[in-house]
C-alpha positions in Angstrom: -107.4 140.4 26.3 -105.8 141.3 23.0 -108.1 142.7 20.3 -108.2 140.8 17.0 -106.1 142.1 14.1 -108.4 143.5 11.4 -108.0 141.9 7.9 -109.1 143.4 4.7 -108.7 140.1 2.8 -108.2 136.5 3.8 -105.2 136.2 1.4 -103.3 138.5 3.9 -103.0 135.6 6.3 -103.8 132.4 4.4 -100.3 131.2 3.8 -99.5 131.2 7.5 -101.7 128.1 7.9 -101.5 124.5 6.7 -105.2 123.7 7.2 -108.5 125.4 7.9 -111.4 124.3 10.2 -114.2 126.5 8.8 -117.7 127.0 10.1 -120.6 126.6 7.6 -123.8 128.4 8.5 -123.1 132.1 8.6 -119.8 131.9 6.8 -120.5 130.2 3.5 -124.3 130.2 3.5 -127.3 131.6 5.5 -129.6 128.6 5.1 -131.2 130.2 2.0 -128.4 131.1 -0.3 -124.6 130.4 -0.5 -122.0 133.2 -0.4 -120.1 132.9 -3.7 -117.2 135.1 -2.5 -116.6 133.1 0.6 -116.9 129.8 -1.3 -114.3 131.1 -3.8 -111.9 132.1 -1.0 -112.1 128.6 0.4 -111.7 127.0 -3.0 -108.6 129.1 -3.7 -107.1 128.2 -0.3 -107.7 124.5 -0.9 -106.2 124.7 -4.4 -103.1 126.7 -3.5 -102.4 126.2 0.2 -104.0 123.3 2.1 -107.1 121.3 3.1 -110.4 122.8 4.3 -112.4 120.9 6.8 -115.9 122.3 7.2 -116.9 122.0 10.9 -120.6 122.4 11.4 -123.0 122.4 14.3 -125.7 120.7 12.1 -127.4 118.0 14.1 -127.4 115.8 10.9 -124.5 113.5 9.8 -122.2 114.9 7.2 -123.8 113.1 4.3 -127.0 115.1 4.7 -125.0 118.3 5.0 -123.3 117.6 1.7 -126.7 117.3 0.1 -127.7 120.6 1.6 -124.5 122.3 0.4 -125.0 120.9 -3.1 -128.5 122.3 -3.1 -127.3 125.7 -2.1 -124.7 125.8 -4.8 -121.6 125.5 -2.6 -118.9 124.1 -4.9 -117.3 120.9 -3.7 -113.9 122.5 -4.6 -114.4 124.7 -1.5 -113.9 121.9 1.0 -111.9 118.7 1.6 -113.9 117.1 4.5 -116.9 117.8 6.6 -117.5 117.0 10.3 -120.8 117.8 12.0 -122.1 118.0 15.5 -124.4 115.1 14.4 -121.3 113.0 13.6 -119.9 113.7 17.1 -123.3 113.2 18.8 -123.8 109.8 17.3 -120.9 108.6 19.5 -122.9 109.7 22.6 -126.1 108.2 21.3 -124.5 104.8 20.6 -123.4 104.6 24.2 -127.1 105.0 25.3 -128.8 102.8 22.8 -131.5 101.4 22.8 -132.7 104.1 25.2 -135.5 104.8 24.7 -135.1 108.5 23.9 -137.6 111.3 23.9 -136.6 112.8 20.6 -137.2 116.5 20.1 -136.6 117.9 16.6 -138.0 117.9 13.1 -138.3 114.8 11.0 -135.6 116.0 8.7 -133.1 115.2 11.5 -134.0 111.5 11.8 -130.9 110.4 9.8 -129.0 111.3 13.0 -130.2 108.0 14.5 -129.8 105.7 11.5 -128.1 102.4 12.4 -127.6 103.1 16.1 -130.5 101.0 17.4 -131.9 103.9 19.4 -135.6 103.5 20.2 -138.1 106.4 20.8 -140.7 106.9 23.5 -142.8 109.8 24.8 -141.6 112.0 27.6 -143.1 109.8 30.3 -141.3 106.6 29.3 -138.0 107.9 28.0 -134.7 107.2 29.6 -132.9 110.3 28.2 -133.7 113.2 25.9 -132.2 113.8 22.4 -132.6 117.3 21.0 -131.7 118.5 17.5 -133.8 121.6 17.6 -137.5 122.6 18.1 -140.1 120.5 16.4 -141.0 123.5 14.3 -138.3 126.2 14.3 -140.5 128.5 12.2 -143.0 129.0 15.0 -141.6 127.6 18.3 -139.4 129.2 20.9 -137.7 127.7 24.0 -140.4 128.9 26.4 -142.9 126.6 24.7 -141.0 123.6 26.2 -140.7 124.9 29.8 -143.4 122.8 31.5 -142.3 119.6 29.8 -138.7 120.3 30.7 -139.6 121.0 34.4 -141.2 117.5 34.5 -138.1 115.9 32.7 -135.7 117.6 35.1 -137.8 116.1 38.0 -137.1 112.7 36.5 -133.4 113.5 36.2 -133.3 112.8 32.4 -130.0 113.7 30.7 -130.4 115.7 27.6 -128.1 115.1 24.6 -128.1 118.2 22.4 -126.9 117.6 18.8 -126.7 121.3 17.9 -125.2 123.7 20.5 -126.0 126.8 18.4 -128.5 129.1 20.1 -129.6 130.8 16.9 -128.6 130.8 13.2 -129.6 132.9 10.3 -132.2 131.6 7.9 -132.2 134.2 5.1 -132.7 137.5 7.0 -134.2 135.9 10.1 -132.7 134.4 13.2 -134.2 131.0 14.2 -133.8 129.0 17.5 -131.6 125.9 17.4 -131.1 123.0 19.8 -128.7 125.0 22.0 -131.5 127.4 23.0 -133.5 124.4 24.3 -130.5 123.0 26.1 -129.8 126.4 27.6 -133.3 126.5 29.1 -133.1 122.9 30.3 -129.8 123.6 32.1 -131.2 126.7 33.6 -134.0 124.6 35.1 -131.5 122.3 36.7 -131.2 119.7 34.0 -128.1 117.9 32.9 -126.9 118.5 29.3 -124.3 116.8 27.2 -123.1 118.3 23.9 -120.5 117.2 21.3 -120.5 120.1 18.8 -118.7 123.4 19.0 -117.4 124.6 21.4 -116.9 121.1 22.9 -113.7 119.1 22.3 -115.1 116.0 20.5 -115.9 117.8 17.3 -112.5 119.4 17.2 -110.7 116.1 17.8 -112.6 114.5 14.8 -111.9 117.6 12.7 -108.2 117.6 13.3 -108.0 113.9 12.4 -109.7 114.7 9.1 -107.4 117.6 8.5 -104.3 115.4 9.2 -105.6 112.8 6.7 -106.3 115.4 4.1 -102.9 117.0 4.5 -101.3 113.5 4.2 -103.1 113.0 0.9 -101.5 116.2 -0.4 -98.1 114.9 0.5 -97.8 116.5 3.9 -95.3 114.8 6.2 -95.4 114.5 9.9 -98.1 115.4 12.4 -100.3 118.5 11.8 -99.0 121.4 13.9 -101.9 123.0 15.7 -100.1 126.3 15.6 -100.6 126.2 11.8 -104.4 125.4 11.9 -106.8 128.3 11.6 -110.5 128.2 12.6 -112.9 130.4 10.8 -116.4 131.3 12.2 -119.0 133.8 13.1 -120.4 132.6 16.4 -118.7 133.8 19.5 -120.1 131.2 22.0 -119.5 128.3 19.6 -116.8 129.0 16.9 -114.7 131.5 18.8 -115.0 129.9 22.2 -114.3 126.5 20.8 -111.2 127.6 19.0 -110.0 129.4 22.2 -110.5 126.2 24.3 -108.4 124.2 21.8 -105.6 126.8 21.6 -106.2 127.4 17.9 -105.9 130.6 16.0 -109.3 131.9 14.8 -110.6 134.3 12.2 -113.9 136.0 13.2 -116.3 136.7 10.3 -118.2 139.6 11.5 -121.0 139.6 8.9 -122.7 136.5 10.4 -125.0 136.3 13.4 -123.3 139.3 15.0 -123.3 141.4 11.9 -125.8 144.0 13.1 -123.4 144.9 15.9 -120.0 144.5 14.2 -120.4 145.6 10.6 -121.0 149.2 9.5 -123.8 150.2 7.1 -121.2 150.4 4.3 -120.2 146.8 4.9 -116.8 147.6 6.5 -115.6 146.0 9.8 -116.3 147.9 13.0 -113.1 146.7 14.8 -113.9 148.6 18.0 -117.4 147.0 18.2 -115.8 143.5 17.6 -113.3 144.0 20.4 -116.0 145.3 22.8 -118.3 142.3 22.0 -115.5 139.8 22.6 -114.6 141.4 25.9 -118.2 141.2 27.0 -118.4 137.5 26.1 -114.9 136.6 27.4 -113.5 135.3 24.1 -110.8 136.4 21.8 -109.9 136.1 18.1 -106.6 136.3 16.3 -108.1 138.1 13.3 -111.4 139.7 12.3 -112.8 140.3 8.8 -116.1 141.7 7.6 -116.7 139.0 5.0 -114.6 136.0 4.0 -113.0 137.5 0.8 -109.8 136.2 -0.7 
């Protein structure tokens, strides 16, 4: 497996690509503050080179993510389109409406279900499970759901997981996401369906958006996947998903794997990156400490 090429600055490789599919949480914000340097890099790429499609494992539809990005001070100049795991999961939910569903997740994720006709029920009366994350991601962990999941597996309830991320950064902390619950459910013998990264549906939607944005800029002909670059910090989601789609990928080391792959002085530990990727069976085309133009 080839080690990723270390980049000092994104500008070294930017012009080799016609469009970007860029992760959100961990690359341009950490849930508490945005990263101005990364936002500036994306804005410059969009102004000078091509479209930027933000591709997020947020379980909410993209309209709610736009509100979040605005609140964190991410400039709209930094992106052209947004596709979320919530957008992709709505396709799966619509196929199963009206359900009812055992909905697991905080109330802020309820927009995921708007207009789909999905009804809700308790665990004993549900026909499937829909997970966006723990009810309370500040205090709960996957083990808190074990007994309820064992019962649901016994009823052969399928789980739809709207956020495949295992953990994300919130400020300086790591919090559990829907993927951690799905991982436990699967380990107990349950069936799980997911549409976000690293699964194909979200990439198919994102490439359609990238093609349309490129056409608006005067681009002609179909988008060449060899000239699409994915950017992300999560090995089991961003990097694995790009690998499965045959897309080049830039690994941003300072995200959720930063403690292992970035030195104390903020520089990239290329050897640690290569070792970590070998351990997880993924590969990246490039690696960079932070997304800097």
